PyMOL Python script that loads the backbone (N, CA, C, O; Angstrom):
from pymol import cmd

cmd.read_pdbstr("""\
ATOM      1  N   MET A   1       0.801  -1.584   0.089  1.00  0.00           N
ATOM      2  CA  MET A   1      -0.129  -0.208  -0.071  1.00  0.00           C
ATOM      3  C   MET A   1       1.099   1.342   0.262  1.00  0.00           C
ATOM      4  O   MET A   1       0.718   2.456  -0.098  1.00  0.00           O
ATOM      5  N   ALA A   2       2.129   1.218   0.769  1.00  0.00           N
ATOM      6  CA  ALA A   2       2.935   2.436   0.783  1.00  0.00           C
ATOM      7  C   ALA A   2       3.413   2.713  -0.736  1.00  0.00           C
ATOM      8  O   ALA A   2       3.335   3.814  -1.281  1.00  0.00           O
ATOM      9  N   GLY A   3       3.878   1.634  -1.282  1.00  0.00           N
ATOM     10  CA  GLY A   3       4.288   1.821  -2.555  1.00  0.00           C
ATOM     11  C   GLY A   3       3.052   2.582  -3.522  1.00  0.00           C
ATOM     12  O   GLY A   3       3.556   3.317  -4.371  1.00  0.00           O
ATOM     13  N   ILE A   4       2.053   2.558  -3.544  1.00  0.00           N
ATOM     14  CA  ILE A   4       1.044   2.849  -4.314  1.00  0.00           C
ATOM     15  C   ILE A   4       0.787   4.575  -3.902  1.00  0.00           C
ATOM     16  O   ILE A   4       0.479   5.403  -4.759  1.00  0.00           O
ATOM     17  N   GLU A   5       0.964   4.882  -2.561  1.00  0.00           N
ATOM     18  CA  GLU A   5       0.723   5.733  -2.044  1.00  0.00           C
ATOM     19  C   GLU A   5       1.856   6.617  -2.379  1.00  0.00           C
ATOM     20  O   GLU A   5       1.406   7.737  -2.621  1.00  0.00           O
ATOM     21  N   ASN A   6       3.125   6.578  -2.493  1.00  0.00           N
ATOM     22  CA  ASN A   6       4.287   7.022  -2.483  1.00  0.00           C
ATOM     23  C   ASN A   6       4.139   7.332  -3.940  1.00  0.00           C
ATOM     24  O   ASN A   6       4.743   8.358  -4.254  1.00  0.00           O
ATOM     25  N   SER A   7       3.430   6.663  -5.037  1.00  0.00           N
ATOM     26  CA  SER A   7       3.747   6.985  -6.372  1.00  0.00           C
ATOM     27  C   SER A   7       2.555   7.933  -6.907  1.00  0.00           C
ATOM     28  O   SER A   7       2.451   8.252  -8.091  1.00  0.00           O
ATOM     29  N   VAL A   8       1.756   8.304  -5.990  1.00  0.00           N
ATOM     30  CA  VAL A   8       0.580   9.077  -6.571  1.00  0.00           C
ATOM     31  C   VAL A   8       1.316  10.379  -6.739  1.00  0.00           C
ATOM     32  O   VAL A   8       2.149  10.625  -5.867  1.00  0.00           O
ATOM     33  N   VAL A   9       1.149  11.286  -7.740  1.00  0.00           N
ATOM     34  CA  VAL A   9       1.843  12.753  -8.163  1.00  0.00           C
ATOM     35  C   VAL A   9       0.634  13.877  -7.980  1.00  0.00           C
ATOM     36  O   VAL A   9       0.958  14.980  -7.539  1.00  0.00           O
ATOM     37  N   HIS A  10      -0.744  13.616  -8.309  1.00  0.00           N
ATOM     38  CA  HIS A  10      -1.807  14.595  -8.139  1.00  0.00           C
ATOM     39  C   HIS A  10      -3.087  13.783  -7.083  1.00  0.00           C
ATOM     40  O   HIS A  10      -3.206  12.564  -7.209  1.00  0.00           O
ATOM     41  N   TYR A  11      -3.938  14.480  -6.139  1.00  0.00           N
ATOM     42  CA  TYR A  11      -4.419  14.312  -5.660  1.00  0.00           C
ATOM     43  C   TYR A  11      -5.961  14.937  -6.161  1.00  0.00           C
ATOM     44  O   TYR A  11      -5.857  16.100  -6.549  1.00  0.00           O
ATOM     45  N   GLY A  12      -7.137  14.473  -6.214  1.00  0.00           N
ATOM     46  CA  GLY A  12      -8.271  15.393  -6.741  1.00  0.00           C
ATOM     47  C   GLY A  12      -9.579  15.293  -5.784  1.00  0.00           C
ATOM     48  O   GLY A  12      -9.519  14.892  -4.622  1.00  0.00           O
ATOM     49  N   SER A  13     -10.523  15.625  -6.298  1.00  0.00           N
ATOM     50  CA  SER A  13     -11.843  15.074  -5.411  1.00  0.00           C
ATOM     51  C   SER A  13     -12.883  14.451  -6.524  1.00  0.00           C
ATOM     52  O   SER A  13     -13.953  13.985  -6.131  1.00  0.00           O
ATOM     53  N   SER A  14     -12.487  14.453  -8.158  1.00  0.00           N
ATOM     54  CA  SER A  14     -13.641  13.466  -8.647  1.00  0.00           C
ATOM     55  C   SER A  14     -12.599  13.661  -9.766  1.00  0.00           C
ATOM     56  O   SER A  14     -11.645  14.440  -9.766  1.00  0.00           O
ATOM     57  N   THR A  15     -13.150  12.407 -11.138  1.00  0.00           N
ATOM     58  CA  THR A  15     -12.686  12.347 -12.131  1.00  0.00           C
ATOM     59  C   THR A  15     -12.501  13.580 -12.715  1.00  0.00           C
ATOM     60  O   THR A  15     -11.440  13.979 -13.196  1.00  0.00           O
ATOM     61  N   GLY A  16     -13.719  14.280 -12.662  1.00  0.00           N
ATOM     62  CA  GLY A  16     -13.700  15.595 -13.380  1.00  0.00           C
ATOM     63  C   GLY A  16     -12.928  16.705 -13.055  1.00  0.00           C
ATOM     64  O   GLY A  16     -12.636  17.527 -13.923  1.00  0.00           O
ATOM     65  N   PHE A  17     -12.490  16.846 -11.657  1.00  0.00           N
ATOM     66  CA  PHE A  17     -11.138  17.453 -11.400  1.00  0.00           C
ATOM     67  C   PHE A  17     -10.122  16.962 -12.474  1.00  0.00           C
ATOM     68  O   PHE A  17      -9.814  17.798 -13.323  1.00  0.00           O
ATOM     69  N   PHE A  18      -9.637  15.900 -12.547  1.00  0.00           N
ATOM     70  CA  PHE A  18      -8.229  15.449 -13.209  1.00  0.00           C
ATOM     71  C   PHE A  18      -8.626  15.421 -14.681  1.00  0.00           C
ATOM     72  O   PHE A  18      -7.628  15.527 -15.394  1.00  0.00           O
ATOM     73  N   GLY A  19     -10.158  15.274 -15.600  1.00  0.00           N
ATOM     74  CA  GLY A  19     -10.276  15.831 -16.669  1.00  0.00           C
ATOM     75  C   GLY A  19      -9.786  17.534 -17.194  1.00  0.00           C
ATOM     76  O   GLY A  19      -9.154  18.037 -18.123  1.00  0.00           O
ATOM     77  N   ARG A  20     -10.328  17.876 -16.282  1.00  0.00           N
ATOM     78  CA  ARG A  20     -10.211  19.436 -16.998  1.00  0.00           C
ATOM     79  C   ARG A  20      -8.864  19.688 -16.540  1.00  0.00           C
ATOM     80  O   ARG A  20      -8.390  20.499 -17.336  1.00  0.00           O
ATOM     81  N   LYS A  21      -8.037  19.407 -15.681  1.00  0.00           N
ATOM     82  CA  LYS A  21      -6.707  19.610 -15.447  1.00  0.00           C
ATOM     83  C   LYS A  21      -5.787  19.272 -16.394  1.00  0.00           C
ATOM     84  O   LYS A  21      -4.820  19.940 -16.760  1.00  0.00           O
ATOM     85  N   MET A  22      -6.209  17.988 -16.844  1.00  0.00           N
ATOM     86  CA  MET A  22      -5.650  17.412 -18.162  1.00  0.00           C
ATOM     87  C   MET A  22      -5.691  18.089 -19.205  1.00  0.00           C
ATOM     88  O   MET A  22      -4.657  18.467 -19.756  1.00  0.00           O
ATOM     89  N   PHE A  23      -6.919  18.367 -19.671  1.00  0.00           N
ATOM     90  CA  PHE A  23      -7.005  19.265 -20.674  1.00  0.00           C
ATOM     91  C   PHE A  23      -6.798  20.697 -21.025  1.00  0.00           C
ATOM     92  O   PHE A  23      -6.714  21.309 -22.089  1.00  0.00           O
ATOM     93  N   ALA A  24      -6.733  21.082 -19.530  1.00  0.00           N
ATOM     94  CA  ALA A  24      -6.000  22.810 -19.572  1.00  0.00           C
ATOM     95  C   ALA A  24      -4.496  22.362 -19.721  1.00  0.00           C
ATOM     96  O   ALA A  24      -3.931  22.921 -20.660  1.00  0.00           O
ATOM     97  N   ASN A  25      -3.786  21.551 -19.063  1.00  0.00           N
ATOM     98  CA  ASN A  25      -2.299  21.701 -18.788  1.00  0.00           C
ATOM     99  C   ASN A  25      -1.539  20.562 -19.423  1.00  0.00           C
ATOM    100  O   ASN A  25      -0.369  20.286 -19.156  1.00  0.00           O
ATOM    101  N   GLY A  26      -2.384  19.861 -20.374  1.00  0.00           N
ATOM    102  CA  GLY A  26      -1.687  18.855 -21.192  1.00  0.00           C
ATOM    103  C   GLY A  26      -1.210  17.865 -20.559  1.00  0.00           C
ATOM    104  O   GLY A  26      -1.409  17.746 -19.351  1.00  0.00           O
ATOM    105  N   PRO A  27      -0.134  16.534 -21.622  1.00  0.00           N
ATOM    106  CA  PRO A  27      -0.048  15.438 -21.005  1.00  0.00           C
ATOM    107  C   PRO A  27       1.312  15.643 -20.245  1.00  0.00           C
ATOM    108  O   PRO A  27       1.847  14.607 -19.849  1.00  0.00           O
ATOM    109  N   GLN A  28       2.034  17.000 -19.950  1.00  0.00           N
ATOM    110  CA  GLN A  28       3.395  17.264 -19.309  1.00  0.00           C
ATOM    111  C   GLN A  28       2.808  17.278 -17.610  1.00  0.00           C
ATOM    112  O   GLN A  28       3.687  17.232 -16.749  1.00  0.00           O
ATOM    113  N   TYR A  29       1.281  17.343 -17.129  1.00  0.00           N
ATOM    114  CA  TYR A  29       0.909  17.850 -16.249  1.00  0.00           C
ATOM    115  C   TYR A  29       0.546  16.358 -15.848  1.00  0.00           C
ATOM    116  O   TYR A  29       1.108  15.801 -14.905  1.00  0.00           O
ATOM    117  N   LEU A  30      -0.598  15.639 -16.758  1.00  0.00           N
ATOM    118  CA  LEU A  30      -1.328  14.266 -16.212  1.00  0.00           C
ATOM    119  C   LEU A  30      -1.261  13.538 -17.948  1.00  0.00           C
ATOM    120  O   LEU A  30      -1.915  14.042 -18.861  1.00  0.00           O
ATOM    121  N   SER A  31      -0.259  12.164 -18.173  1.00  0.00           N
ATOM    122  CA  SER A  31      -0.807  11.981 -19.289  1.00  0.00           C
ATOM    123  C   SER A  31      -1.706  10.838 -19.236  1.00  0.00           C
ATOM    124  O   SER A  31      -2.127  10.333 -20.277  1.00  0.00           O
ATOM    125  N   ALA A  32      -1.987  10.453 -18.225  1.00  0.00           N
ATOM    126  CA  ALA A  32      -3.382   9.626 -18.446  1.00  0.00           C
ATOM    127  C   ALA A  32      -4.055   9.477 -17.049  1.00  0.00           C
ATOM    128  O   ALA A  32      -3.323   9.598 -16.066  1.00  0.00           O
ATOM    129  N   ALA A  33      -5.737   9.159 -16.820  1.00  0.00           N
ATOM    130  CA  ALA A  33      -6.467   9.089 -15.647  1.00  0.00           C
ATOM    131  C   ALA A  33      -7.233   8.299 -16.399  1.00  0.00           C
ATOM    132  O   ALA A  33      -7.332   7.912 -17.563  1.00  0.00           O
ATOM    133  N   VAL A  34      -7.943   8.140 -14.950  1.00  0.00           N
ATOM    134  CA  VAL A  34      -9.424   7.170 -15.176  1.00  0.00           C
ATOM    135  C   VAL A  34     -10.363   8.016 -14.676  1.00  0.00           C
ATOM    136  O   VAL A  34     -10.474   8.534 -13.565  1.00  0.00           O
ATOM    137  N   LEU A  35     -11.315   8.108 -16.099  1.00  0.00           N
ATOM    138  CA  LEU A  35     -12.404   9.509 -16.579  1.00  0.00           C
ATOM    139  C   LEU A  35     -13.441   8.717 -16.677  1.00  0.00           C
ATOM    140  O   LEU A  35     -13.334   7.499 -16.532  1.00  0.00           O
ATOM    141  N   TYR A  36     -14.354   9.203 -16.886  1.00  0.00           N
ATOM    142  CA  TYR A  36     -15.881   8.926 -17.358  1.00  0.00           C
ATOM    143  C   TYR A  36     -15.633   9.075 -18.901  1.00  0.00           C
ATOM    144  O   TYR A  36     -15.066  10.038 -19.416  1.00  0.00           O
ATOM    145  N   GLU A  37     -16.241   7.761 -19.703  1.00  0.00           N
ATOM    146  CA  GLU A  37     -16.290   8.111 -21.014  1.00  0.00           C
ATOM    147  C   GLU A  37     -16.776   9.246 -21.582  1.00  0.00           C
ATOM    148  O   GLU A  37     -16.166   9.782 -22.507  1.00  0.00           O
ATOM    149  N   SER A  38     -18.313   9.909 -20.933  1.00  0.00           N
ATOM    150  CA  SER A  38     -18.860  11.138 -21.472  1.00  0.00           C
ATOM    151  C   SER A  38     -17.573  12.312 -20.884  1.00  0.00           C
ATOM    152  O   SER A  38     -17.661  13.422 -21.409  1.00  0.00           O
ATOM    153  N   THR A  39     -16.612  12.161 -20.027  1.00  0.00           N
ATOM    154  CA  THR A  39     -15.681  13.586 -20.422  1.00  0.00           C
ATOM    155  C   THR A  39     -15.038  13.063 -21.356  1.00  0.00           C
ATOM    156  O   THR A  39     -15.350  13.691 -22.369  1.00  0.00           O
ATOM    157  N   VAL A  40     -13.987  11.911 -21.721  1.00  0.00           N
ATOM    158  CA  VAL A  40     -13.240  12.010 -22.917  1.00  0.00           C
ATOM    159  C   VAL A  40     -13.844  12.624 -24.209  1.00  0.00           C
ATOM    160  O   VAL A  40     -13.230  13.327 -25.012  1.00  0.00           O
ATOM    161  N   VAL A  41     -15.543  12.129 -24.302  1.00  0.00           N
ATOM    162  CA  VAL A  41     -16.352  12.369 -25.029  1.00  0.00           C
ATOM    163  C   VAL A  41     -16.323  14.434 -25.261  1.00  0.00           C
ATOM    164  O   VAL A  41     -16.127  15.131 -26.257  1.00  0.00           O
ATOM    165  N   GLU A  42     -16.562  14.708 -24.087  1.00  0.00           N
ATOM    166  CA  GLU A  42     -16.797  16.076 -23.641  1.00  0.00           C
ATOM    167  C   GLU A  42     -15.576  17.168 -24.485  1.00  0.00           C
ATOM    168  O   GLU A  42     -15.666  18.287 -24.990  1.00  0.00           O
ATOM    169  N   SER A  43     -14.356  16.089 -24.304  1.00  0.00           N
ATOM    170  CA  SER A  43     -12.746  16.784 -24.914  1.00  0.00           C
ATOM    171  C   SER A  43     -12.770  17.271 -26.171  1.00  0.00           C
ATOM    172  O   SER A  43     -12.282  18.308 -26.622  1.00  0.00           O
ATOM    173  N   TYR A  44     -13.465  16.307 -26.751  1.00  0.00           N
ATOM    174  CA  TYR A  44     -13.580  16.884 -28.448  1.00  0.00           C
ATOM    175  C   TYR A  44     -14.741  18.199 -28.523  1.00  0.00           C
ATOM    176  O   TYR A  44     -14.983  18.679 -29.631  1.00  0.00           O
ATOM    177  N   ALA A  45     -15.003  18.405 -28.060  1.00  0.00           N
ATOM    178  CA  ALA A  45     -15.624  19.866 -28.243  1.00  0.00           C
ATOM    179  C   ALA A  45     -14.620  20.698 -27.877  1.00  0.00           C
ATOM    180  O   ALA A  45     -14.743  21.827 -28.352  1.00  0.00           O
ATOM    181  N   GLU A  46     -13.743  20.539 -27.249  1.00  0.00           N
ATOM    182  CA  GLU A  46     -12.292  21.927 -27.135  1.00  0.00           C
ATOM    183  C   GLU A  46     -11.889  22.019 -28.309  1.00  0.00           C
ATOM    184  O   GLU A  46     -11.501  21.120 -29.055  1.00  0.00           O
ATOM    185  N   GLN A  47     -11.994  23.367 -28.531  1.00  0.00           N
ATOM    186  CA  GLN A  47     -11.291  23.935 -29.823  1.00  0.00           C
ATOM    187  C   GLN A  47      -9.854  24.013 -29.737  1.00  0.00           C
ATOM    188  O   GLN A  47      -9.120  23.848 -30.712  1.00  0.00           O
ATOM    189  N   ASN A  48      -9.422  24.283 -28.484  1.00  0.00           N
ATOM    190  CA  ASN A  48      -7.682  24.680 -28.654  1.00  0.00           C
ATOM    191  C   ASN A  48      -6.955  23.368 -27.964  1.00  0.00           C
ATOM    192  O   ASN A  48      -6.032  23.445 -27.154  1.00  0.00           O
ATOM    193  N   MET A  49      -7.558  22.144 -28.448  1.00  0.00           N
ATOM    194  CA  MET A  49      -6.802  21.023 -27.753  1.00  0.00           C
ATOM    195  C   MET A  49      -5.946  20.769 -28.327  1.00  0.00           C
ATOM    196  O   MET A  49      -6.214  20.256 -29.413  1.00  0.00           O
ATOM    197  N   PRO A  50      -3.980  21.008 -27.891  1.00  0.00           N
ATOM    198  CA  PRO A  50      -2.832  20.990 -28.782  1.00  0.00           C
ATOM    199  C   PRO A  50      -2.992  19.156 -28.704  1.00  0.00           C
ATOM    200  O   PRO A  50      -2.705  18.678 -29.801  1.00  0.00           O
ATOM    201  N   PHE A  51      -3.269  18.386 -27.955  1.00  0.00           N
ATOM    202  CA  PHE A  51      -3.023  16.818 -28.057  1.00  0.00           C
ATOM    203  C   PHE A  51      -4.623  16.289 -27.914  1.00  0.00           C
ATOM    204  O   PHE A  51      -5.624  16.800 -27.411  1.00  0.00           O
ATOM    205  N   PRO A  52      -4.360  14.979 -28.624  1.00  0.00           N
ATOM    206  CA  PRO A  52      -5.828  14.126 -28.817  1.00  0.00           C
ATOM    207  C   PRO A  52      -6.077  13.464 -27.204  1.00  0.00           C
ATOM    208  O   PRO A  52      -5.064  13.176 -26.567  1.00  0.00           O
ATOM    209  N   VAL A  53      -7.178  13.278 -26.694  1.00  0.00           N
ATOM    210  CA  VAL A  53      -7.449  12.388 -25.659  1.00  0.00           C
ATOM    211  C   VAL A  53      -8.078  11.185 -25.922  1.00  0.00           C
ATOM    212  O   VAL A  53      -9.162  11.534 -26.390  1.00  0.00           O
ATOM    213  N   VAL A  54      -8.044   9.924 -25.899  1.00  0.00           N
ATOM    214  CA  VAL A  54      -8.656   9.026 -26.464  1.00  0.00           C
ATOM    215  C   VAL A  54      -8.913   8.034 -25.208  1.00  0.00           C
ATOM    216  O   VAL A  54      -8.211   7.846 -24.215  1.00  0.00           O
ATOM    217  N   ALA A  55     -10.053   7.510 -25.554  1.00  0.00           N
ATOM    218  CA  ALA A  55     -10.280   6.383 -24.325  1.00  0.00           C
ATOM    219  C   ALA A  55      -9.651   5.179 -25.048  1.00  0.00           C
ATOM    220  O   ALA A  55      -9.375   4.865 -26.206  1.00  0.00           O
ATOM    221  N   ILE A  56      -9.521   4.447 -23.320  1.00  0.00           N
ATOM    222  CA  ILE A  56      -8.823   2.796 -23.684  1.00  0.00           C
ATOM    223  C   ILE A  56      -9.278   2.174 -22.914  1.00  0.00           C
ATOM    224  O   ILE A  56      -9.191   2.400 -21.707  1.00  0.00           O
ATOM    225  N   TYR A  57      -9.981   1.074 -23.521  1.00  0.00           N
ATOM    226  CA  TYR A  57     -11.058  -0.031 -23.155  1.00  0.00           C
ATOM    227  C   TYR A  57     -10.233  -1.158 -22.954  1.00  0.00           C
ATOM    228  O   TYR A  57      -9.940  -1.868 -23.915  1.00  0.00           O
ATOM    229  N   PRO A  58      -9.695  -1.485 -21.455  1.00  0.00           N
ATOM    230  CA  PRO A  58      -9.253  -2.878 -21.283  1.00  0.00           C
ATOM    231  C   PRO A  58     -10.236  -4.189 -21.793  1.00  0.00           C
ATOM    232  O   PRO A  58     -11.435  -4.410 -21.621  1.00  0.00           O
ATOM    233  N   LYS A  59      -9.092  -4.999 -22.546  1.00  0.00           N
ATOM    234  CA  LYS A  59      -9.817  -6.205 -22.756  1.00  0.00           C
ATOM    235  C   LYS A  59     -11.001  -7.045 -21.910  1.00  0.00           C
ATOM    236  O   LYS A  59     -12.081  -7.576 -22.169  1.00  0.00           O
ATOM    237  N   GLU A  60     -10.046  -6.817 -20.617  1.00  0.00           N
ATOM    238  CA  GLU A  60     -10.686  -7.323 -19.246  1.00  0.00           C
ATOM    239  C   GLU A  60     -12.085  -6.383 -18.900  1.00  0.00           C
ATOM    240  O   GLU A  60     -12.698  -6.468 -17.836  1.00  0.00           O
ATOM    241  N   GLY A  61     -12.287  -5.879 -19.525  1.00  0.00           N
ATOM    242  CA  GLY A  61     -13.717  -4.798 -18.822  1.00  0.00           C
ATOM    243  C   GLY A  61     -13.102  -3.933 -17.984  1.00  0.00           C
ATOM    244  O   GLY A  61     -11.916  -3.774 -17.696  1.00  0.00           O
ATOM    245  N   THR A  62     -14.668  -3.098 -17.445  1.00  0.00           N
ATOM    246  CA  THR A  62     -14.451  -1.966 -16.527  1.00  0.00           C
ATOM    247  C   THR A  62     -15.406  -2.146 -15.275  1.00  0.00           C
ATOM    248  O   THR A  62     -16.394  -2.878 -15.219  1.00  0.00           O
ATOM    249  N   PHE A  63     -14.994  -1.473 -14.464  1.00  0.00           N
ATOM    250  CA  PHE A  63     -16.303  -1.124 -13.504  1.00  0.00           C
ATOM    251  C   PHE A  63     -17.220  -0.432 -13.752  1.00  0.00           C
ATOM    252  O   PHE A  63     -17.246   0.554 -14.489  1.00  0.00           O
ATOM    253  N   LEU A  64     -18.521  -1.171 -12.806  1.00  0.00           N
ATOM    254  CA  LEU A  64     -19.858  -0.677 -13.404  1.00  0.00           C
ATOM    255  C   LEU A  64     -20.331   0.253 -12.108  1.00  0.00           C
ATOM    256  O   LEU A  64     -20.401   0.009 -10.903  1.00  0.00           O
ATOM    257  N   GLU A  65     -20.653   1.555 -12.993  1.00  0.00           N
ATOM    258  CA  GLU A  65     -21.064   2.632 -11.179  1.00  0.00           C
ATOM    259  C   GLU A  65     -22.342   2.079 -10.844  1.00  0.00           C
ATOM    260  O   GLU A  65     -23.142   1.826 -11.744  1.00  0.00           O
ATOM    261  N   ARG A  66     -22.603   1.875  -9.701  1.00  0.00           N
ATOM    262  CA  ARG A  66     -23.766   1.765  -9.214  1.00  0.00           C
ATOM    263  C   ARG A  66     -24.642   2.809  -8.475  1.00  0.00           C
ATOM    264  O   ARG A  66     -24.099   3.132  -7.419  1.00  0.00           O
ATOM    265  N   PRO A  67     -25.569   3.305  -8.643  1.00  0.00           N
ATOM    266  CA  PRO A  67     -26.038   3.937  -7.318  1.00  0.00           C
ATOM    267  C   PRO A  67     -26.035   3.828  -6.127  1.00  0.00           C
ATOM    268  O   PRO A  67     -25.841   2.691  -5.696  1.00  0.00           O
ATOM    269  N   PRO A  68     -26.173   4.567  -5.475  1.00  0.00           N
ATOM    270  CA  PRO A  68     -25.634   4.629  -3.816  1.00  0.00           C
ATOM    271  C   PRO A  68     -26.985   3.581  -3.142  1.00  0.00           C
ATOM    272  O   PRO A  68     -28.102   4.007  -3.437  1.00  0.00           O
ATOM    273  N   HIS A  69     -26.975   2.974  -2.743  1.00  0.00           N
ATOM    274  CA  HIS A  69     -28.272   1.980  -1.968  1.00  0.00           C
ATOM    275  C   HIS A  69     -28.639   2.879  -1.026  1.00  0.00           C
ATOM    276  O   HIS A  69     -28.030   3.665  -0.300  1.00  0.00           O
ATOM    277  N   ARG A  70     -30.081   2.509  -1.246  1.00  0.00           N
ATOM    278  CA  ARG A  70     -30.798   3.251  -0.431  1.00  0.00           C
ATOM    279  C   ARG A  70     -31.539   2.926   0.719  1.00  0.00           C
ATOM    280  O   ARG A  70     -32.641   2.420   0.506  1.00  0.00           O
ATOM    281  N   ARG A  71     -31.192   3.098   1.908  1.00  0.00           N
ATOM    282  CA  ARG A  71     -32.188   2.201   2.962  1.00  0.00           C
ATOM    283  C   ARG A  71     -33.578   2.890   3.436  1.00  0.00           C
ATOM    284  O   ARG A  71     -33.624   4.098   3.670  1.00  0.00           O
ATOM    285  N   GLY A  72     -34.465   2.224   3.535  1.00  0.00           N
ATOM    286  CA  GLY A  72     -35.485   2.673   3.808  1.00  0.00           C
ATOM    287  C   GLY A  72     -36.583   2.045   4.411  1.00  0.00           C
ATOM    288  O   GLY A  72     -37.611   2.683   4.637  1.00  0.00           O
TER     289      GLY A  72
END
""", "prot")
cmd.dss("prot")
cmd.show_as("cartoon", "prot")
cmd.util.cbc("prot")
cmd.orient("prot")
């Protein structure tokens, strides 16, 4: 666990935070991040992007986000 914690370069509050930082500052700031697919698609609308942002789909699949469980 300490190895993973020591390798973290940036912390943020959400995937959108990382997407905005990466889109604004380029790959010298952040070259890869786990983002929602919709965030990647939204980046295509940016007119001043000096680099392409692409989605990578692992052949093993990805996690499915579920809404919070409601107690009731």
